[in-house]
C-alpha positions in Angstrom: -16.0 -13.0 -3.0 -19.1 -12.7 -0.8 -19.3 -15.3 1.9 -22.7 -16.5 3.1 -23.5 -17.4 6.7 -22.4 -21.1 6.2 -19.0 -20.0 5.0 -18.7 -17.6 7.9 -19.3 -20.4 10.4 -16.7 -22.6 8.7 -14.1 -19.9 8.7 -14.6 -19.2 12.4 -14.8 -22.8 13.6 -12.4 -23.9 16.3 -10.7 -26.3 13.9 -9.6 -23.4 11.8 -9.2 -23.3 8.1 -7.3 -26.0 6.4 -7.0 -24.3 3.1 -7.4 -20.8 1.8 -7.5 -19.9 -1.9 -6.6 -16.4 -3.1 -7.6 -15.4 -6.7 -5.2 -12.8 -8.1 -5.7 -10.5 -10.9 -4.4 -11.4 -14.4 -1.1 -9.7 -15.3 -2.8 -7.6 -17.9 -5.2 -6.3 -15.2 -2.2 -5.4 -13.0 -0.6 -3.6 -15.9 -3.8 -1.6 -16.6 -4.1 -0.6 -13.0 -0.4 0.4 -12.8 -0.7 2.4 -16.1 -2.7 4.9 -14.1 0.6 5.9 -12.4 2.0 7.2 -15.6 2.4 11.0 -15.7 0.9 12.3 -19.0 2.1 15.6 -20.5 -0.6 18.3 -20.5 0.1 18.7 -24.2 -0.9 15.1 -24.9 -4.1 15.5 -22.9 -5.1 18.8 -24.6 -4.7 17.4 -28.1 -6.4 14.1 -27.4 -3.4 11.8 -27.6 -4.1 10.5 -24.1 -7.5 9.9 -22.5 -8.5 11.7 -19.4 -10.9 10.6 -16.6 -13.2 13.1 -15.1 -15.2 13.3 -11.9 -19.0 13.7 -12.2 -18.6 17.5 -11.9 -16.2 17.5 -15.0 -13.0 18.1 -13.0 -10.0 15.9 -13.7 -9.9 12.7 -11.6 -6.7 12.1 -9.7 -5.5 8.6 -10.3 -2.8 9.3 -7.7 -5.5 9.1 -5.1 -6.0 5.5 -6.2 -2.6 4.3 -7.1 -0.8 6.5 -4.6 3.0 6.0 -4.4 2.8 2.4 -5.5 3.9 3.1 -9.0 4.9 6.5 -10.5 6.3 7.0 -14.0 7.4 10.5 -14.4 7.8 12.4 -17.7 9.9 15.3 -18.9 11.0 16.9 -22.2 14.8 16.4 -21.6 16.6 13.2 -21.0 16.5 12.5 -17.2 19.4 11.3 -15.1 17.8 7.9 -14.5 18.9 4.3 -15.0 15.9 3.5 -17.1 14.3 6.1 -19.4 12.2 5.6 -22.5 11.6 8.3 -25.1 8.1 8.4 -26.6 6.6 11.3 -28.7 9.3 13.8 -27.7 9.0 13.1 -23.9 11.1 10.9 -21.6 9.3 8.5 -19.2 11.2 7.2 -16.2 11.2 6.0 -12.7 13.0 8.4 -10.4 16.1 6.6 -8.9 15.0 7.5 -5.4 11.5 6.1 -5.8 11.9 2.8 -4.0 8.1 2.0 -4.1 7.9 2.2 -7.9 11.1 0.2 -8.3 9.8 -2.6 -6.0 6.4 -2.6 -7.8 8.2 -2.9 -11.2 10.2 -5.8 -9.9 7.1 -7.5 -8.6 5.4 -7.0 -12.0 8.4 -8.7 -13.6 8.1 -11.7 -11.3 4.3 -11.9 -12.0 5.0 -11.8 -15.7 7.6 -14.5 -15.4 5.2 -16.8 -13.5 2.5 -16.2 -16.2 5.0 -17.2 -19.0 5.8 -20.7 -17.6 4.4 -23.1 -20.2 2.9 -26.4 -19.2 2.5 -25.2 -15.6 0.0 -27.5 -13.9 0.3 -26.1 -10.4 -0.2 -22.5 -9.4 2.4 -21.0 -7.0 1.5 -21.8 -3.4 1.7 -19.1 -0.7 2.4 -20.5 2.7 1.9 -18.5 5.9 3.0 -19.5 9.4 0.0 -20.0 11.7 
């Protein structure tokens, strides 16, 4: 959102702001962003099973620079010692048990998905902050 000068004056008035609206991303947009935290086997990149993103110079783009430690799905060719692991195309994908950031992010995604599944919802969730 780009605020014009009138909006800026209202936001900075002595009366303060009575209401603030925050538009969030759709759950599918959140999942697309988080999907960039999935480690892809080199074999899948080389044979074209997975798409790769390149920098302008042709070098591989590091999505870790964008997603950081927020969400990391690791992969290996042997079943890992993890609470949750999924086998897909001869590789195991999992969240490391010590990776608290990824586990929190997954839990938050589950909550977001639960909110999006509520049928007949007329009111959006309200976030209240103490002032």
